[in-house]
GUNU-103193 format. One record per atom (N, C-alpha, C, O, CB): residue in three letters; residue number from 0; atom name; x, y, z negated. Coordinates in Angstrom, 3 decimals, always signed. Each point is the difference from the previous one (the first is absolute). Glycine has a CB too. Layout:
N
PT	residuo	num	atomo	xx	yy	zz
PT	ALA	NUM	CA	X	Y	Z $
...
//
This chain:
72
PT	residuo	num	atomo	xx	yy	zz
PT	MET	0	N	+63.875	+46.682	-38.922 $
PT	MET	0	CA	-0.915	-0.436	-0.784 $
PT	MET	0	C	+0.242	+0.756	-1.399 $
PT	MET	0	O	+1.172	+0.193	-0.324 $
PT	MET	0	CB	-1.363	-2.463	+1.693 $
PT	SER	1	N	-0.731	+2.665	-2.132 $
PT	SER	1	CA	+0.055	+0.901	-1.065 $
PT	SER	1	C	+0.182	-0.963	-1.290 $
PT	SER	1	O	+0.445	+0.485	-1.040 $
PT	SER	1	CB	-1.969	+1.439	+2.297 $
PT	ILE	2	N	+1.166	-3.329	-1.178 $
PT	ILE	2	CA	+0.093	-0.892	-1.023 $
PT	ILE	2	C	+1.416	-0.759	+0.344 $
PT	ILE	2	O	+0.253	-0.332	+1.159 $
PT	ILE	2	CB	-3.013	+0.133	-1.576 $
PT	ARG	3	N	+3.589	-0.031	-0.574 $
PT	ARG	3	CA	+1.155	-0.937	+0.091 $
PT	ARG	3	C	+0.411	-0.517	-1.235 $
PT	ARG	3	O	-0.356	+0.576	-1.027 $
PT	ARG	3	CB	+1.080	+0.541	+2.858 $
PT	TYR	4	N	+0.052	-2.232	-1.883 $
PT	TYR	4	CA	+0.456	-0.643	-1.172 $
PT	TYR	4	C	+0.855	+0.623	-0.837 $
PT	TYR	4	O	+0.881	+0.713	+0.479 $
PT	TYR	4	CB	-1.200	-2.399	+0.630 $
PT	LYS	5	N	+0.205	+1.531	-2.388 $
PT	LYS	5	CA	+0.719	+0.753	-0.913 $
PT	LYS	5	C	+1.419	-0.640	-0.168 $
PT	LYS	5	O	+0.997	+0.656	-0.303 $
PT	LYS	5	CB	-3.189	+0.075	-0.848 $
PT	LYS	6	N	+2.179	-2.230	+1.403 $
PT	LYS	6	CA	+1.176	-0.804	-0.243 $
PT	LYS	6	C	+0.017	-1.026	+0.977 $
PT	LYS	6	O	-0.961	-0.245	+0.729 $
PT	LYS	6	CB	+1.001	+0.698	-3.067 $
PT	ASP	7	N	+1.221	-1.154	+2.363 $
PT	ASP	7	CA	+0.262	-1.025	+0.879 $
PT	ASP	7	C	-0.971	-1.253	-0.573 $
PT	ASP	7	O	+0.189	-0.515	-1.102 $
PT	ASP	7	CB	+2.439	+1.454	+1.714 $
PT	ILE	8	N	-3.565	-1.292	+0.198 $
PT	ILE	8	CA	-1.029	-1.071	-0.478 $
PT	ILE	8	C	+0.576	-1.077	-0.257 $
PT	ILE	8	O	-0.080	-0.581	-1.083 $
PT	ILE	8	CB	-1.531	+1.318	+2.214 $
PT	LEU	9	N	+2.379	-1.189	+0.036 $
PT	LEU	9	CA	+0.747	-1.498	+0.230 $
PT	LEU	9	C	+1.062	-0.097	-0.936 $
PT	LEU	9	O	+0.208	-1.101	-0.509 $
PT	LEU	9	CB	-0.591	+0.949	+2.967 $
PT	GLU	10	N	+1.117	+1.160	-2.780 $
PT	GLU	10	CA	+0.970	-0.010	-1.252 $
PT	GLU	10	C	-0.622	-0.214	-1.235 $
PT	GLU	10	O	+0.448	-0.871	-0.746 $
PT	GLU	10	CB	+0.913	+2.346	+1.814 $
PT	ALA	11	N	-2.287	-0.832	-1.375 $
PT	ALA	11	CA	-0.803	-0.041	-1.364 $
PT	ALA	11	C	-0.674	-1.547	-0.045 $
PT	ALA	11	O	-0.141	-0.597	-1.067 $
PT	ALA	11	CB	-0.506	+3.472	+1.070 $
PT	LEU	12	N	+0.362	-3.283	+0.933 $
PT	LEU	12	CA	-0.568	-1.298	+0.042 $
PT	LEU	12	C	+1.019	-1.056	-0.223 $
PT	LEU	12	O	-0.189	-1.036	-0.638 $
PT	LEU	12	CB	-1.509	+1.877	+2.125 $
PT	LYS	13	N	+2.864	-0.456	-0.862 $
PT	LYS	13	CA	+1.013	-1.031	-0.093 $
PT	LYS	13	C	+0.727	+0.040	-1.359 $
PT	LYS	13	O	+0.524	-1.041	-0.397 $
PT	LYS	13	CB	-0.251	+1.157	+2.898 $
PT	THR	14	N	-0.198	+1.054	-3.275 $
PT	THR	14	CA	+0.374	+0.015	-1.331 $
PT	THR	14	C	-0.938	-0.719	-0.754 $
PT	THR	14	O	+0.415	-0.858	-0.779 $
PT	THR	14	CB	+0.677	+2.866	+1.036 $
PT	ALA	15	N	-2.429	-1.766	-0.133 $
PT	ALA	15	CA	-0.968	-0.800	-0.771 $
PT	ALA	15	C	+0.011	-1.519	+0.253 $
PT	ALA	15	O	-0.732	-0.740	-0.659 $
PT	ALA	15	CB	-0.635	+2.764	+0.693 $
PT	GLY	16	N	+2.154	-2.468	+0.871 $
PT	GLY	16	CA	+0.180	-1.663	+0.211 $
PT	GLY	16	C	-0.845	-0.416	+1.351 $
PT	GLY	16	O	-0.306	-1.176	+0.196 $
PT	GLY	16	CB	+0.453	+0.627	-3.020 $
PT	PHE	17	N	-0.440	+1.417	+3.580 $
PT	PHE	17	CA	-0.793	-0.204	+1.318 $
PT	PHE	17	C	+0.630	+0.377	+1.236 $
PT	PHE	17	O	-0.250	+1.032	+0.623 $
PT	PHE	17	CB	-1.607	-0.675	-1.877 $
PT	SER	18	N	+2.779	-1.343	+1.613 $
PT	SER	18	CA	+0.742	+0.293	+1.225 $
PT	SER	18	C	-1.107	-0.117	+1.199 $
PT	SER	18	O	-1.124	-0.455	-0.210 $
PT	SER	18	CB	+3.539	-0.508	-0.802 $
PT	THR	19	N	-2.009	+1.386	+2.185 $
PT	THR	19	CA	-1.123	-0.124	+1.058 $
PT	THR	19	C	-0.130	-1.387	+0.413 $
PT	THR	19	O	-1.003	-0.279	+0.657 $
PT	THR	19	CB	+1.391	+2.536	+0.206 $
PT	TYR	20	N	+0.413	-3.138	-1.120 $
PT	TYR	20	CA	-0.142	-1.393	+0.330 $
PT	TYR	20	C	-0.964	-0.600	-1.003 $
PT	TYR	20	O	-0.860	-0.792	+0.386 $
PT	TYR	20	CB	+3.192	+0.657	+0.613 $
PT	LYS	21	N	-2.225	+0.468	-2.218 $
PT	LYS	21	CA	-1.011	-0.463	-1.147 $
PT	LYS	21	C	-1.441	+0.458	+0.473 $
PT	LYS	21	O	-0.987	-0.733	+0.066 $
PT	LYS	21	CB	+2.811	+1.006	-2.106 $
PT	ILE	22	N	-1.762	+1.160	+2.378 $
PT	ILE	22	CA	-1.383	+0.487	+0.248 $
PT	ILE	22	C	-0.828	-0.642	+1.222 $
PT	ILE	22	O	-1.196	-0.293	+0.018 $
PT	ILE	22	CB	+2.125	+2.423	-1.006 $
PT	ARG	23	N	-0.002	-2.264	+1.965 $
PT	ARG	23	CA	-0.484	-0.803	+1.225 $
PT	ARG	23	C	-0.340	-1.541	-0.475 $
PT	ARG	23	O	-1.034	-0.538	+0.396 $
PT	ARG	23	CB	+2.608	+2.080	+1.307 $
PT	LYS	24	N	-0.793	-2.119	-2.437 $
PT	LYS	24	CA	-0.367	-1.556	-0.241 $
PT	LYS	24	C	-1.129	-0.034	-0.840 $
PT	LYS	24	O	-0.810	-0.897	+0.236 $
PT	LYS	24	CB	+3.096	+0.044	-0.095 $
PT	GLU	25	N	-2.559	+1.741	-1.202 $
PT	GLU	25	CA	-1.067	-0.140	-0.927 $
PT	GLU	25	C	-1.115	+0.790	+0.722 $
PT	GLU	25	O	-1.036	+0.209	-0.630 $
PT	GLU	25	CB	+2.515	-0.453	-1.591 $
PT	LYS	26	N	-1.370	+0.664	+3.379 $
PT	LYS	26	CA	-1.290	+0.775	+0.947 $
PT	LYS	26	C	-0.446	+1.095	-0.875 $
PT	LYS	26	O	-1.208	+0.186	-0.141 $
PT	LYS	26	CB	+0.162	-2.337	+1.404 $
PT	LEU	27	N	+1.900	+2.889	-1.860 $
PT	LEU	27	CA	-0.504	+1.236	-0.706 $
PT	LEU	27	C	-0.157	+1.036	+0.886 $
PT	LEU	27	O	-0.881	+0.830	-0.224 $
PT	LEU	27	CB	+1.901	-1.398	-1.733 $
PT	MET	28	N	-0.153	+0.687	+3.152 $
PT	MET	28	CA	-0.110	+0.933	+1.143 $
PT	MET	28	C	+0.564	-0.575	+1.150 $
PT	MET	28	O	+0.943	-0.792	-0.014 $
PT	MET	28	CB	-0.865	+2.659	-1.379 $
PT	GLY	29	N	-0.708	-1.431	+2.458 $
PT	GLY	29	CA	+0.662	-0.484	+1.217 $
PT	GLY	29	C	+1.175	+0.687	+0.544 $
PT	GLY	29	O	+0.327	+1.016	-0.613 $
PT	GLY	29	CB	-2.403	-1.726	+1.062 $
PT	GLU	30	N	+2.862	+0.344	+0.681 $
PT	GLU	30	CA	+1.014	+0.416	+0.576 $
PT	GLU	30	C	-0.269	+1.431	+0.673 $
PT	GLU	30	O	+0.833	+0.903	+0.082 $
PT	GLU	30	CB	-0.159	-3.359	+0.120 $
PT	ALA	31	N	-2.026	+2.492	+0.274 $
PT	ALA	31	CA	-0.206	+1.363	+0.590 $
PT	ALA	31	C	-0.151	+0.960	-1.008 $
PT	ALA	31	O	+0.364	+1.144	+0.273 $
PT	ALA	31	CB	-1.379	-2.021	+1.620 $
PT	THR	32	N	+0.563	+0.651	-2.976 $
PT	THR	32	CA	-0.218	+0.876	-1.181 $
PT	THR	32	C	+1.509	+0.363	-0.576 $
PT	THR	32	O	+0.303	+1.172	-0.222 $
PT	THR	32	CB	-2.795	-2.346	-0.376 $
PT	LEU	33	N	+3.400	+0.101	+0.377 $
PT	LEU	33	CA	+1.405	+0.337	-0.409 $
PT	LEU	33	C	+0.640	+0.926	+0.884 $
PT	LEU	33	O	+0.808	+0.833	-0.410 $
PT	LEU	33	CB	-0.602	-2.944	-0.551 $
PT	GLN	34	N	-0.593	+1.975	+2.343 $
PT	GLN	34	CA	+0.748	+0.750	+1.027 $
PT	GLN	34	C	-0.502	+1.525	-0.202 $
PT	GLN	34	O	+0.795	+0.919	-0.194 $
PT	GLN	34	CB	-0.597	-3.055	+1.974 $
PT	LYS	35	N	-1.537	+2.301	-1.719 $
PT	LYS	35	CA	-0.555	+1.349	-0.347 $
PT	LYS	35	C	+0.763	+0.754	-1.179 $
PT	LYS	35	O	+0.428	+1.144	+0.146 $
PT	LYS	35	CB	-2.694	-2.076	+0.630 $
PT	ILE	36	N	+2.404	+0.198	-1.962 $
PT	ILE	36	CA	+0.645	+0.630	-1.215 $
PT	ILE	36	C	+1.570	+0.243	+0.663 $
PT	ILE	36	O	+0.537	+1.105	-0.061 $
PT	ILE	36	CB	-2.174	-2.483	-2.135 $
PT	ARG	37	N	+2.209	+0.342	+2.754 $
PT	ARG	37	CA	+1.480	+0.351	+0.557 $
PT	ARG	37	C	+0.047	+1.395	+0.514 $
PT	ARG	37	O	+0.831	+0.819	-0.392 $
PT	ARG	37	CB	-0.411	-3.198	+1.110 $
PT	ASN	38	N	-1.437	+2.653	+0.268 $
PT	ASN	38	CA	-0.031	+1.132	+0.763 $
PT	ASN	38	C	-0.547	+1.123	-0.555 $
PT	ASN	38	O	-0.171	+0.994	+0.707 $
PT	ASN	38	CB	+0.132	-2.335	+0.923 $
PT	GLY	39	N	-0.288	+1.338	-2.881 $
PT	GLY	39	CA	-0.653	+1.344	-0.680 $
PT	GLY	39	C	-1.598	+0.179	+0.346 $
PT	GLY	39	O	-0.634	+1.013	-0.293 $
PT	GLY	39	CB	+3.066	+0.240	+0.557 $
PT	GLU	40	N	-2.898	-2.226	+0.304 $
PT	GLU	40	CA	-1.396	+0.168	+0.568 $
PT	GLU	40	C	-0.918	-0.517	-1.271 $
PT	GLU	40	O	+0.267	-0.948	-0.738 $
PT	GLU	40	CB	+0.401	+0.501	+3.529 $
PT	LEU	41	N	-1.770	+1.275	-2.854 $
PT	LEU	41	CA	-1.053	-0.358	-1.089 $
PT	LEU	41	C	-0.639	-1.324	+0.205 $
PT	LEU	41	O	-0.217	-0.276	+1.180 $
PT	LEU	41	CB	-0.282	+2.644	-1.436 $
PT	VAL	42	N	+0.148	-3.256	-0.640 $
PT	VAL	42	CA	-0.785	-1.187	+0.086 $
PT	VAL	42	C	-1.157	+0.086	-0.654 $
PT	VAL	42	O	-0.132	+1.021	-0.675 $
PT	VAL	42	CB	+1.916	-2.186	+0.891 $
PT	SER	43	N	-2.794	+0.285	-0.219 $
PT	SER	43	CA	-1.172	-0.042	-0.374 $
PT	SER	43	C	-0.242	-0.002	-1.508 $
PT	SER	43	O	+0.778	-0.579	-0.759 $
PT	SER	43	CB	-1.034	-0.418	+2.866 $
PT	TRP	44	N	-0.796	+1.629	-2.524 $
PT	TRP	44	CA	-0.378	-0.049	-1.578 $
PT	TRP	44	C	+0.291	-1.438	-0.599 $
PT	TRP	44	O	+0.497	-0.123	-1.119 $
PT	TRP	44	CB	-2.465	+1.912	+1.469 $
PT	GLU	45	N	+1.660	-2.790	+0.389 $
PT	GLU	45	CA	-0.185	-1.467	-0.571 $
PT	GLU	45	C	+1.680	-0.215	-0.090 $
PT	GLU	45	O	+0.414	-0.692	-0.931 $
PT	GLU	45	CB	-3.103	-0.378	+2.205 $
PT	ASN	46	N	+3.486	+1.547	-0.493 $
PT	ASN	46	CA	+1.507	-0.350	-0.111 $
PT	ASN	46	C	+0.551	+0.997	-1.093 $
PT	ASN	46	O	+0.973	-0.352	-0.666 $
PT	ASN	46	CB	-0.678	-0.459	+3.275 $
PT	ILE	47	N	-0.760	+1.790	-2.776 $
PT	ILE	47	CA	+0.235	+1.017	-1.086 $
PT	ILE	47	C	-0.247	-0.636	-1.324 $
PT	ILE	47	O	+0.814	+0.014	-0.923 $
PT	ILE	47	CB	-1.487	+1.882	+2.406 $
PT	ASP	48	N	-0.519	-2.462	-1.517 $
PT	ASP	48	CA	-0.397	-0.724	-1.188 $
PT	ASP	48	C	+0.923	-1.093	-0.391 $
PT	ASP	48	O	+0.397	-0.147	-1.156 $
PT	ASP	48	CB	-2.636	+0.690	+1.727 $
PT	THR	49	N	+2.607	-1.393	+0.537 $
PT	THR	49	CA	+0.935	-1.049	-0.181 $
PT	THR	49	C	+1.463	+0.394	-0.574 $
PT	THR	49	O	+0.637	-0.638	-0.838 $
PT	THR	49	CB	-1.968	-0.407	+2.727 $
PT	ILE	50	N	+1.669	+2.098	-1.323 $
PT	ILE	50	CA	+1.335	+0.616	-0.337 $
PT	ILE	50	C	-0.087	+0.337	-1.520 $
PT	ILE	50	O	+0.872	-0.358	-0.791 $
PT	ILE	50	CB	-0.459	+1.388	+3.233 $
PT	CYS	51	N	-1.667	-0.225	-2.848 $
PT	CYS	51	CA	+0.044	+0.485	-1.194 $
PT	CYS	51	C	-0.193	-1.056	-1.168 $
PT	CYS	51	O	+0.459	+0.192	-1.126 $
PT	CYS	51	CB	-1.200	+1.875	+2.274 $
PT	ARG	52	N	+0.056	-3.147	-0.804 $
PT	ARG	52	CA	-0.035	-1.220	-0.729 $
PT	ARG	52	C	+1.519	-0.630	-0.286 $
PT	ARG	52	O	+0.419	-0.239	-1.133 $
PT	ARG	52	CB	-2.842	-0.134	+2.252 $
PT	LEU	53	N	+3.031	+0.191	-0.119 $
PT	LEU	53	CA	+1.362	-0.505	-0.097 $
PT	LEU	53	C	+0.824	+0.746	-0.713 $
PT	LEU	53	O	+0.858	-0.514	-0.718 $
PT	LEU	53	CB	-1.101	-0.403	+2.596 $
PT	LEU	54	N	+0.078	+2.244	-1.762 $
PT	LEU	54	CA	+1.101	+0.940	-0.839 $
PT	LEU	54	C	-0.476	+0.492	-1.207 $
PT	LEU	54	O	+0.811	+0.546	-0.748 $
PT	LEU	54	CB	+0.127	+0.239	+2.708 $
PT	GLY	55	N	-2.335	-0.895	-2.358 $
PT	GLY	55	CA	-0.697	+0.404	-0.995 $
PT	GLY	55	C	+0.140	+1.517	-0.262 $
PT	GLY	55	O	+0.412	+0.587	-1.001 $
PT	GLY	55	CB	-0.206	-2.882	+0.191 $
PT	CYS	56	N	-0.678	+2.776	+2.026 $
PT	CYS	56	CA	-0.040	+1.422	-0.001 $
PT	CYS	56	C	-1.471	+0.642	+0.678 $
PT	CYS	56	O	-0.898	-0.756	+0.372 $
PT	CYS	56	CB	+3.704	+0.591	-0.215 $
PT	GLN	57	N	-2.899	+1.509	-0.068 $
PT	GLN	57	CA	-1.085	+0.660	+0.593 $
PT	GLN	57	C	+0.209	+0.402	+1.405 $
PT	GLN	57	O	+1.169	+0.199	+0.329 $
PT	GLN	57	CB	-1.705	+0.517	-2.491 $
PT	PRO	58	N	-0.315	-0.573	+2.981 $
PT	PRO	58	CA	+0.121	+0.447	+1.274 $
PT	PRO	58	C	+0.770	+1.423	+0.288 $
PT	PRO	58	O	+0.711	+0.254	+0.971 $
PT	PRO	58	CB	-2.810	-1.641	-0.791 $
PT	GLY	59	N	+1.787	+2.200	-1.222 $
PT	GLY	59	CA	+0.687	+1.246	-0.028 $
PT	GLY	59	C	+1.564	-0.206	-0.529 $
PT	GLY	59	O	+0.785	+0.947	+0.040 $
PT	GLY	59	CB	-3.191	+0.264	-0.459 $
PT	ASP	60	N	+2.760	-2.384	-0.029 $
PT	ASP	60	CA	+1.504	-0.206	-0.286 $
PT	ASP	60	C	+0.708	-0.261	+1.420 $
PT	ASP	60	O	+1.220	+0.083	+0.146 $
PT	ASP	60	CB	-1.671	-1.162	-2.640 $
PT	LEU	61	N	-0.579	+0.709	+3.674 $
PT	LEU	61	CA	+0.678	-0.447	+1.192 $
PT	LEU	61	C	-0.104	+0.974	+1.123 $
PT	LEU	61	O	+0.820	-0.024	+0.918 $
PT	LEU	61	CB	-1.243	-2.246	-1.613 $
PT	VAL	62	N	-0.590	+3.153	+0.651 $
PT	VAL	62	CA	-0.177	+0.937	+1.193 $
PT	VAL	62	C	-0.187	+1.465	-0.554 $
PT	VAL	62	O	-0.387	+0.239	-1.144 $
PT	VAL	62	CB	-0.747	-2.151	+2.626 $
PT	GLU	63	N	+1.433	+2.803	-0.601 $
PT	GLU	63	CA	-0.303	+1.396	-0.363 $
PT	GLU	63	C	-0.408	+0.709	+1.179 $
PT	GLU	63	O	+0.281	-0.396	+1.132 $
PT	GLU	63	CB	+1.284	+0.391	-2.948 $
PT	TYR	64	N	-2.247	+1.083	+1.564 $
PT	TYR	64	CA	-0.560	+1.103	+1.146 $
PT	TYR	64	C	+1.080	+0.992	-0.047 $
PT	TYR	64	O	+0.417	+0.504	-1.042 $
PT	TYR	64	CB	-3.092	-0.698	+0.748 $
PT	VAL	65	N	+3.134	+0.463	+1.543 $
PT	VAL	65	CA	+0.875	+1.068	+0.325 $
PT	VAL	65	C	-0.498	+0.831	+0.974 $
PT	VAL	65	O	-0.082	-0.443	+1.145 $
PT	VAL	65	CB	+1.794	-0.822	-1.728 $
PT	GLU	66	N	-2.106	+2.534	+0.309 $
PT	GLU	66	CA	-0.690	+0.879	+1.118 $
PT	GLU	66	C	+0.884	+0.170	+1.233 $
PT	GLU	66	O	+1.223	+0.055	-0.125 $
PT	GLU	66	CB	-2.458	+1.254	-1.660 $
PT	ASP	67	N	+0.694	-1.232	+2.858 $
PT	ASP	67	CA	+0.593	+0.015	+1.286 $
PT	ASP	67	C	-0.418	+1.375	+0.479 $
PT	ASP	67	O	-1.089	+0.279	+0.503 $
PT	ASP	67	CB	+1.043	-2.867	-0.033 $
PT	LEU	68	N	+1.107	+3.447	-0.705 $
PT	LEU	68	CA	-0.314	+1.428	+0.540 $
PT	LEU	68	C	+0.056	+0.196	+1.379 $
PT	LEU	68	O	-0.564	+0.975	+0.495 $
PT	LEU	68	CB	+1.386	-0.195	-2.396 $
PT	SER	69	N	-0.215	-1.581	+2.581 $
PT	SER	69	CA	+0.103	-0.006	+1.492 $
PT	SER	69	C	-1.146	-0.013	+0.547 $
PT	SER	69	O	-0.110	+0.670	+1.027 $
PT	SER	69	CB	+1.943	-1.684	-1.027 $
PT	LYS	70	N	-2.978	+0.295	-0.475 $
PT	LYS	70	CA	-1.084	-0.122	+0.766 $
PT	LYS	70	C	-1.069	+1.258	-0.273 $
PT	LYS	70	O	-1.155	-0.051	+0.422 $
PT	LYS	70	CB	+1.645	-2.607	-0.436 $
PT	GLU	71	N	-0.030	+3.653	-0.651 $
PT	GLU	71	CA	-0.845	+1.177	-0.181 $
PT	GLU	71	C	+0.267	+0.909	+1.138 $
PT	GLU	71	O	-0.593	+1.076	+0.084 $
PT	GLU	71	CB	+0.579	-1.275	-2.571 $
//
């Protein structure tokens, strides 16, 4: 995939005071979403919105486009 995370999302959330336990307990995101983030898979825009709200950042701070030259 040509879009990837710029940073370790879960580590950034943990630094901001949001452990995975707290995220699940407060129903901010589900376990399936957390697992996708752990695996480097992209999540929905709704989840990106939640992450941006929790971290006080913009979507461009989280993801980037990297051209995949192998597909040409």
